[in-house]
N, C-alpha and C positions, 0 to 999 in steps of 0.2 A: 238113786244112790246105792251102790253095791254094799254088801255087808262088810267086806274088807275096808272100804273107805270109811264107813260108819265107825268101825273099830278104832281107827286112828283119831277120828274127830272126837269120839267119846273120851278117849284117853287124854287128848289135849284139853278138852273141856274140864276134866277133873284137875288137870295141871293148873289151869287158870283159876279154878275154884280155890285151890290151895294158896296161890299167890294173892288172891283178892279176899281171902277169908278175914273175918274180924279176928282181933288178937286172941280171943278165947276159943276160936274155932280152928285156928291154924293146925294144931297137932292132929285133930280129927281129919281135917281135909288132906293133910300130907299122908296120913295112914291110908286114906281111901285111894290116893293116887299112886303111891310108890309101894314097891315090895319092901319088906322089913330091912333088907340089906341094900336097898336102892341107893344110887349115888346121884350127886349133882356137882357138875364141874363147869365153871366159867372162868373168865380171867381174874375174878376176885375171890373165888371160893373153890374148894375141892373137898367135899364132905360125903359121908356115908351114913345111912340110917335115918330113921324118922326124926329123932331128936335133933341131930345136926342140921338136917334139911329144914326143919321147922325154925331153927335159930337163924338160918340164912334168910328165910322168908321174912321173919319178924324184923330182922335188921334192915332189910330193904324197905319194908313198910314204914319203919321208924324214920329212915332217911328221906322218904318221900311221902309224908302225910298228905292225905287228900288226893292221892293218885291211885289209879287202878291199871292193871295190865289188861290189854286186849289183843286179840288175834288180828293180824293184818294179812289179808289174802287167804288162800286155801291151804289146807293141810294136805301134804303129799306123803304117801307111805307105801312101803312094801317090805316083805320079809321081817316082820316084827319091828320095823324101824320107820319113824316118821320125822318129817322136817316141817318147820313153820316159822313164820316171822311174827313179831309182836312189837307193841309200843307200850310205854308207860305214860298214861294220859292224865292230865290234870282234870279233876272233876269240876274245878272252878272256871277254867277258861278254855279247856280243850287242847291246850298245848301238849306236845309229846316230846320232852327233852331227851328221853332215852328210848332206844329201839334196838332190837336184836333179832337173832336167828338161832333157833334151837333145834337139836336133833335128839330124839328120844328113842330108846329101845324098850320094847315091851316083853313081858313074860307070857306064858301060855294063858294066863287069866286076864290079860290086857292091863296089867299094872306096870308101872314104869320101873325098869331095872336100872336105867341110867339116863342122864341128861347131859348133853354137851352143849353149852351155851356160848354164843358169840355176841359181843356188844358192837353194834354198827354205829350207834350214835350215843354219846354221853356228854353231859354238860361239863364245861370247864371247871376244874377243881373237884369233881366228883370222884 
């Protein structure tokens, strides 16, 4: 695996660590993954900064207790930008009612400057 590929995979791993962090660890995990002025945009949110990103993560975790986010497929990246697909998986039965595709942009220190997320599968009423 080349160093450039590892760079994107490591950034995505930190991204999932933030989304899967325990409630008392979300803020620290977000700070480790994003730049201070980093952004997160998807069909349901458009926020900037660690505090707002952590609030979006916490709200998603509250809406789906007992679920965790996982990578599906490979991370593809070039020019400080990476794309990847993910699922939100039930720890109880393995079902994955939510799935999406995200694009991240990194800074020179491999921290996330921005995320653009797309929801490919969502449960009815969510």
